[in-house]
C-alpha positions in Angstrom: 19.3 -0.8 18.4 17.5 -1.9 15.5 18.6 -4.1 13.0 17.0 -6.6 10.1 16.2 -9.6 12.3 17.3 -13.6 11.0 15.3 -16.4 10.6 16.8 -17.9 14.1 14.8 -15.0 15.5 11.5 -16.3 14.8 11.2 -18.2 18.2 11.8 -15.0 19.8 9.7 -12.7 17.9 6.6 -15.1 17.4 6.6 -14.7 21.4 6.9 -10.8 21.6 4.2 -10.6 19.1 1.5 -12.8 20.4 2.4 -11.6 23.7 1.5 -7.9 22.6 -1.8 -8.3 21.0 -3.5 -11.2 22.7 -3.7 -12.6 25.8 -3.9 -11.6 29.2 0.2 -10.4 29.0 -1.3 -8.0 26.1 -3.5 -5.8 28.7 -0.3 -4.8 30.1 -0.3 -2.4 27.1 -2.3 -0.2 25.1 -2.2 -1.9 22.1 -3.9 -4.5 23.0 -6.6 -6.9 20.8 -7.5 -9.0 23.1 -10.7 -7.3 23.7 -11.8 -7.7 20.2 -10.0 -11.4 19.4 -8.8 -14.4 20.6 -6.1 -16.9 19.7 -2.5 -16.1 18.8 -1.8 -13.1 16.5 1.4 -15.6 14.7 2.9 -18.6 14.8 6.2 -19.6 13.7 5.2 -21.3 10.5 3.6 -18.0 9.5 6.9 -16.1 11.0 9.1 -18.8 8.7 7.2 -17.9 5.7 7.4 -14.5 5.9 11.1 -14.6 6.6 11.4 -17.1 3.0 9.8 -14.2 0.6 11.9 -11.9 -0.4 9.9 -9.0 -0.5 9.5 -8.8 3.1 11.7 -7.3 5.8 11.4 -7.4 10.0 13.6 -4.7 11.3 13.8 -6.0 15.7 14.5 -4.1 18.4 16.6 -5.2 20.6 17.8 -4.1 23.9 20.3 -6.1 26.5 20.4 -9.3 23.6 16.6 -9.2 24.0 13.9 -8.5 21.3 11.6 -5.7 22.6 10.2 -4.3 19.7 9.6 -5.8 15.5 7.8 -4.5 12.4 7.1 -6.5 9.4 7.8 -3.9 5.8 6.7 -5.7 3.0 7.4 -4.0 -0.3 4.1 -3.8 -2.8 4.9 -2.1 -5.8 6.0 1.3 -5.1 4.5 1.3 -1.9 6.2 -0.4 1.8 3.6 -1.9 3.5 4.1 -1.7 7.5 2.3 -4.5 9.7 2.6 -6.3 13.0 4.1 -2.9 14.6 4.8 -4.4 18.4 6.7 -3.3 21.4 6.8 -5.4 24.5 3.3 -4.5 26.6 5.8 -3.3 29.5 7.8 -1.0 27.7 5.1 0.3 25.4 4.5 3.9 25.8 8.7 4.5 25.5 9.8 5.7 22.2 10.3 2.2 20.8 7.5 2.0 18.2 8.7 6.3 17.3 12.0 4.4 16.3 10.6 1.5 14.6 8.1 3.7 12.6 11.4 6.2 11.9 13.5 2.8 11.2 10.4 2.1 8.2 10.4 4.9 6.8 14.6 5.0 6.5 13.9 1.3 5.2 11.4 2.7 2.4 13.5 5.6 1.4 16.4 3.0 1.1 14.4 1.4 -1.5 13.2 4.1 -3.5 9.3 3.9 -2.4 7.1 7.0 -2.0 4.5 6.1 0.7 4.1 3.4 3.6 0.4 1.9 3.9 -1.2 -0.1 6.8 -4.1 -1.6 7.9 -5.8 -1.2 11.5 -8.6 -2.7 12.9 -10.8 0.6 12.6 -12.3 -0.1 16.1 -8.9 0.5 17.7 -9.1 4.4 17.9 -6.7 4.7 20.0 -4.2 3.2 17.7 -5.4 5.0 14.4 -5.3 8.7 16.4 -1.6 7.0 17.1 -0.4 6.5 13.7 -2.3 10.2 12.6 -0.2 11.5 15.2 2.6 10.6 12.9 1.5 11.6 9.6 -0.2 8.8 8.6 -3.6 9.9 6.9 -7.3 7.8 6.5 -7.1 7.0 2.9 -11.3 5.8 2.8 -10.6 2.5 1.8 -12.1 0.0 4.4 -11.9 -4.4 4.3 -13.3 -7.1 5.9 -11.0 -8.3 9.1 -10.6 -12.1 7.8 -12.1 -14.7 9.9 -9.5 -17.9 10.8 -8.7 -20.3 12.9 -5.7 -18.1 14.1 -7.9 -15.0 14.2 -11.3 -15.7 16.4 -13.3 -12.8 17.0 -15.0 -12.1 20.2 -16.2 -8.7 19.5 -19.6 -7.9 19.3 -19.1 -5.1 16.8 -18.3 -6.5 13.4 -14.3 -5.9 12.7 -12.9 -4.1 9.4 -9.7 -2.7 8.3 -8.9 0.9 7.7 -6.1 2.0 5.0 -3.8 4.4 6.3 -1.0 6.4 4.4 1.8 8.2 4.8 3.6 10.0 1.9 7.4 9.8 2.4 
């Protein structure tokens, strides 16, 4: 079931997101960034800040009272920014990500927005290809990957974001 997450979901969401993106647990799924980045993907402080901004919505996919998927949606002008699409590593390739993408599109339509945009690390070719199969196109826009205390690059290749967009 996909519903809007609440601030009470922050601890579970933080654990889920970190487990899918970084560390050993993430290697059970195909969307891991562990070979590119160390550290956490997010923390409870960042998640709290996300929830406090009224332009942000986090949708959660719940099964048996456990959050097993989520996606961050941010209103940006006439577009919806989609970020942190997350599915529990053990459950990837089961259709949950597709359902969250469809829910994001429904959310954008309900707000009267014309497209969804996102950034993906360029070297994550399998992930870029997955989004393209779901109607997203490379806009050609690039941006350097931000270095921070949370996002520690271990990749030999310089990382950059590519922008993908889907008109809805």
